C-alpha positions as CSV (number, residue, x, y, z in Angstrom):
1,M,90.6,-26.7,-81.9
2,V,89.5,-25.1,-85.2
3,T,89.3,-21.4,-85.5
4,T,87.3,-20.2,-88.5
5,T,89.3,-17.3,-90.0
6,K,88.7,-15.2,-93.1
7,E,91.5,-17.1,-94.7
8,I,89.7,-20.5,-94.1
9,L,86.5,-19.0,-95.5
10,D,88.3,-17.6,-98.5
11,E,90.0,-21.0,-99.2
12,L,86.7,-22.8,-98.9
13,T,85.1,-20.3,-101.3
14,A,88.0,-20.8,-103.8
15,K,87.4,-24.6,-103.7
16,A,83.7,-24.1,-104.3
17,K,84.4,-21.9,-107.3
18,E,86.5,-24.7,-108.8
19,N,84.0,-27.5,-108.0
20,P,81.5,-28.4,-110.8
21,S,78.7,-28.3,-108.1
22,L,79.8,-24.8,-107.0
23,R,79.9,-25.9,-103.4
24,C,82.5,-27.2,-101.0
25,N,82.2,-28.1,-97.3
26,L,84.6,-28.3,-94.4
27,D,84.0,-31.0,-91.9
28,L,84.1,-29.6,-88.3
29,R,83.6,-32.9,-86.4
30,N,86.2,-33.8,-83.9
31,P,86.9,-36.7,-84.2
32,V,85.7,-37.4,-87.7
33,D,83.7,-40.5,-86.6
34,H,81.6,-38.4,-84.2
35,Q,77.9,-39.2,-84.4
36,S,76.7,-35.8,-85.6
37,Q,77.4,-33.6,-88.6
38,R,78.9,-30.1,-88.2
39,M,80.2,-28.3,-91.3
40,L,80.8,-25.1,-93.1
41,N,79.3,-25.1,-96.6
42,A,80.6,-22.6,-99.2
43,L,78.1,-21.9,-102.0
44,E,78.5,-20.0,-105.2
45,L,75.9,-18.4,-107.5
46,G,74.4,-21.0,-109.7
47,T,74.8,-24.0,-107.3
48,V,71.8,-26.3,-107.6
49,M,70.3,-27.6,-104.4
50,P,67.4,-29.9,-105.1
51,I,64.3,-29.9,-103.0
52,H,65.0,-32.5,-100.4
53,R,64.3,-33.7,-96.9
54,H,66.2,-35.5,-94.1
55,K,63.9,-38.1,-92.6
56,G,66.2,-39.0,-89.7
57,S,67.5,-35.5,-88.7
58,S,66.7,-31.9,-88.1
59,E,69.1,-29.4,-89.6
60,T,70.4,-26.2,-88.2
61,C,71.7,-23.4,-90.5
62,I,73.4,-20.1,-89.8
63,C,74.7,-17.7,-92.5
64,I,78.3,-16.9,-91.7
65,R,79.1,-14.9,-94.8
66,G,77.2,-13.8,-97.9
67,H,73.5,-14.2,-98.6
68,F,71.1,-17.1,-99.3
69,E,67.4,-17.9,-99.2
70,E,66.0,-21.1,-97.7
71,Y,62.8,-22.4,-99.2
72,F,60.2,-24.6,-97.6
73,Y,57.7,-26.9,-99.5
74,D,54.7,-29.0,-98.6
75,E,54.3,-32.6,-99.7
76,N,53.0,-31.5,-103.1
77,G,56.0,-29.3,-103.9
78,I,54.2,-26.1,-103.2
79,L,56.4,-23.3,-101.8
80,T,55.1,-22.5,-98.3
81,D,57.8,-20.2,-96.9
82,T,61.0,-18.3,-97.8
83,I,63.6,-17.3,-95.2
84,D,66.2,-14.7,-96.0
85,M,69.6,-15.7,-94.5
86,V,72.3,-13.1,-93.9
87,P,75.1,-12.9,-91.3
88,G,73.7,-11.7,-87.9
89,G,70.2,-12.7,-89.0
90,V,68.2,-15.7,-88.0
91,M,69.3,-19.2,-87.0
92,L,67.2,-21.7,-88.7
93,N,66.2,-25.1,-87.4
94,I,64.6,-27.2,-90.1
95,E,62.4,-30.0,-88.6
96,K,63.1,-33.6,-89.5
97,G,61.3,-34.6,-92.7
98,Q,60.7,-31.0,-93.9
99,W,61.1,-30.5,-97.6
100,H,63.5,-27.6,-98.3
101,S,66.0,-26.1,-100.7
102,L,68.1,-23.0,-100.9
103,K,69.4,-20.5,-103.4
104,C,72.8,-18.7,-103.1
105,L,72.3,-15.0,-103.7
106,E,75.9,-13.8,-103.3
107,S,79.3,-15.1,-104.3
108,G,81.4,-16.2,-101.3
109,T,78.4,-17.3,-99.3
110,V,79.3,-19.7,-96.4
111,L,76.9,-21.3,-94.0
112,F,77.2,-23.4,-90.9
113,E,75.1,-26.5,-90.9
114,A,74.5,-29.2,-88.3
115,K,72.5,-32.4,-88.4
116,D,71.9,-35.3,-86.1
117,G,73.7,-38.6,-86.6
118,P,76.4,-39.6,-89.1
119,Y,76.3,-38.6,-92.8
120,Q,73.6,-40.3,-94.8
121,P,73.5,-39.6,-98.6
122,L,70.1,-38.6,-99.8
123,S,68.1,-41.4,-101.3
124,P,65.9,-40.9,-104.4
125,E,62.8,-40.8,-102.2
126,D,64.2,-37.9,-100.3
127,I,64.7,-35.7,-103.4
128,M,61.5,-34.1,-104.8
129,E,61.2,-33.7,-108.6
130,V,59.0,-30.7,-109.5
């Protein structure tokens, strides 16, 4: 059993601040070879999240702490929607294949993220250059 405490969130945030990408995640799968992805993602101001898609999975996001915006794009890279994500706000389910990105708006932001299937690194065709 994993209980997510303030101390765990603070530790994850500290690691994100030290990481050149300004992000750090905590794997919540049990066992680690489970066929889904569940994680906490700590984000810091300035982290770069490219516009990307997951062709084989939907993605569920919930803001646990802090503040971020999720951005949605069409096939031409045109911004189509922005969702404000704060604790106690919306739970977001991003459809399989949907182009999206996010921007961290507050230091110490942590989100819960879940995807179908095992981890698959993004391929170049799943990252949009604009």
